[in-house]
Every structure is written in structure tokens, then in C-alpha cells.
VEXDREN-2710 file (C-alpha; in Angstrom, 1 decimal):
% VEXDREN-2710
k/r/px/py/pz
1/VAL/-3.4/-16.3/1.4
2/GLN/-4.9/-13.0/0.2
3/ILE/-4.2/-9.5/1.6
4/CYS/-7.0/-6.9/1.5
5/ILE/-5.8/-3.2/1.2
6/LEU/-8.3/-0.7/2.5
7/VAL/-8.2/2.9/1.9
8/ASN/-10.3/5.2/4.3
9/GLY/-12.0/2.0/5.6
10/LYS/-13.2/0.8/2.2
11/ALA/-11.6/-2.4/0.6
12/CYS/-10.3/-1.6/-2.7
13/MET/-7.3/-3.8/-3.6
14/LYS/-6.4/-7.4/-3.1
15/MET/-2.8/-9.0/-3.3
16/GLU/-2.0/-12.7/-3.1
17/LEU/0.6/-13.8/-0.7
18/LYS/3.2/-16.0/-2.4
19/ALA/5.0/-19.0/-0.9
20/ASN/8.2/-16.9/-0.9
21/GLY/6.6/-14.4/1.3
22/GLN/6.0/-11.8/-1.3
23/ALA/2.8/-10.3/-2.3
24/GLN/1.6/-9.5/-5.7
25/PHE/-1.3/-8.0/-7.4
26/ALA/-3.7/-9.9/-9.7
27/ASN/-1.7/-8.6/-12.8
28/GLY/1.4/-10.6/-11.3
29/SER/3.1/-7.2/-10.4
30/TYR/4.3/-5.7/-7.4
31/PHE/2.5/-2.6/-8.3
32/PRO/-1.3/-2.0/-8.8
33/ASP/-2.3/-1.1/-12.3
34/ALA/-3.5/2.3/-13.3
35/GLY/-7.3/1.4/-13.3
36/VAL/-7.0/0.3/-9.7
37/LEU/-5.1/3.4/-8.6
38/GLU/-7.8/5.5/-10.3
39/ARG/-10.5/4.0/-8.3
40/LEU/-9.1/4.4/-4.9
41/PRO/-11.3/6.2/-2.6
42/LEU/-8.8/9.0/-1.9
43/ARG/-9.5/12.4/-0.6
44/ARG/-7.2/15.4/-0.8
45/GLY/-4.5/15.2/2.1
46/LYS/-3.9/12.4/4.5
47/ASN/-5.6/9.0/3.8
48/HIS/-5.7/5.9/6.1
49/LEU/-4.3/2.9/4.6
50/GLU/-4.5/-0.7/6.1
51/ALA/-3.3/-4.1/4.8
52/ARG/-5.2/-7.1/6.3
53/ILE/-4.4/-10.8/5.9
54/LEU/-7.3/-12.7/4.7
55/HIS/-7.0/-16.3/6.1
56/SER/-9.3/-18.3/8.3
57/LEU/-6.5/-18.7/10.9
58/TYR/-6.2/-15.0/11.3
59/ALA/-9.8/-13.9/10.8
60/TYR/-10.3/-12.5/14.4
61/ASN/-6.7/-11.4/15.1
62/SER/-6.0/-7.8/14.7
63/HIS/-2.3/-8.4/14.9
64/TYR/-2.1/-9.4/11.3
65/ALA/-2.7/-5.9/9.9
66/ALA/-0.4/-3.1/8.8
67/VAL/-1.6/0.6/9.0
68/GLY/-0.2/3.6/7.4
69/SER/-1.1/6.7/5.5
70/ILE/-1.1/7.7/1.9
71/TRP/-1.2/11.2/0.9
72/TRP/-2.9/12.8/-2.2
73/TRP/-1.5/16.2/-3.0
74/PRO/-2.3/18.7/-5.8
75/THR/-0.2/18.2/-9.0
76/ASP/1.5/21.5/-8.2
77/SER/2.7/20.6/-4.9
78/ARG/6.3/20.5/-4.0
79/VAL/7.3/17.4/-2.0
80/CYS/10.5/16.3/-0.5
81/VAL/10.8/12.7/0.3
82/VAL/13.1/11.6/3.2
83/ASP/14.1/8.0/3.9
84/ILE/13.8/6.4/7.3
85/ASP/17.5/7.1/7.8
86/GLY/16.8/10.9/7.0
87/THR/18.5/11.1/3.6
88/VAL/16.6/13.0/0.7
89/THR/15.6/10.6/-2.0
90/ILE/15.4/12.0/-5.5
91/SER/15.8/9.0/-7.6
92/ASP/14.1/6.2/-5.7
93/LYS/10.4/7.3/-5.8
94/ARG/9.3/4.0/-7.3
95/GLY/11.2/2.0/-4.7
96/LEU/9.7/3.9/-1.8
97/ILE/6.2/3.3/-3.0
98/ALA/6.8/-0.4/-3.5
99/SER/8.3/-0.8/-0.3
100/SER/5.1/0.8/1.3
101/PHE/2.8/-1.7/-0.6
102/VAL/5.2/-4.9/-0.5
103/ALA/7.3/-4.9/2.5
104/ARG/4.6/-3.9/5.1
105/ALA/1.9/-6.2/3.7
END
């Protein structure tokens, strides 16, 4: 089963859903490679993100999609990341990004 990830309505990444329920990119990682990230159709500010399950059983059922937002800020922006429980996260940036791509897919 594949997962298609769309950014601003354009398909740009695919992941494979493994038997254990985890999704991986073509490179076998839970993270997209730099080339994929560079080609994302991002615009400054808020961007729409959607992950859809691609399987014949789910083709016409919109319940098998996860939606969210991904933001692109200028490099000189100051950012404060807050976990869902409200705690400020300083050292777990990679975990936050991974959970956005993997856990919700």
C-alpha cells in the first residue's frame, strides 16, 4: 500500500506502508531525502499538507487521508515549537517532524 503526500494540492512524495503499520520513503528512511525536500512546491507561510492512502479498497473514501499544515519561514525567523501538551521543545525538532510525516500517515 502506498501513501501519496500532497503539498498545496500537488503530489510530490510517496511512502510505502509496511506490514508493521509504519510508512517509509523509497530510500528506506522515515525522512525524505534532501532532493525531495528541495522539490516541494512550498510557498512562504502556511502550506496545505495531505497524506492519502493509495489502495483500490480506499480509492473513493476520503476517510483515509490525513491533513495538516507545513510552514516555510525565512531563515532569519525566530520559531518556538510547542508540543501538544504545551511544553516548549528545544532538542526534539527531528522527532516533531518525523511524527508529522510518519504517525499521521
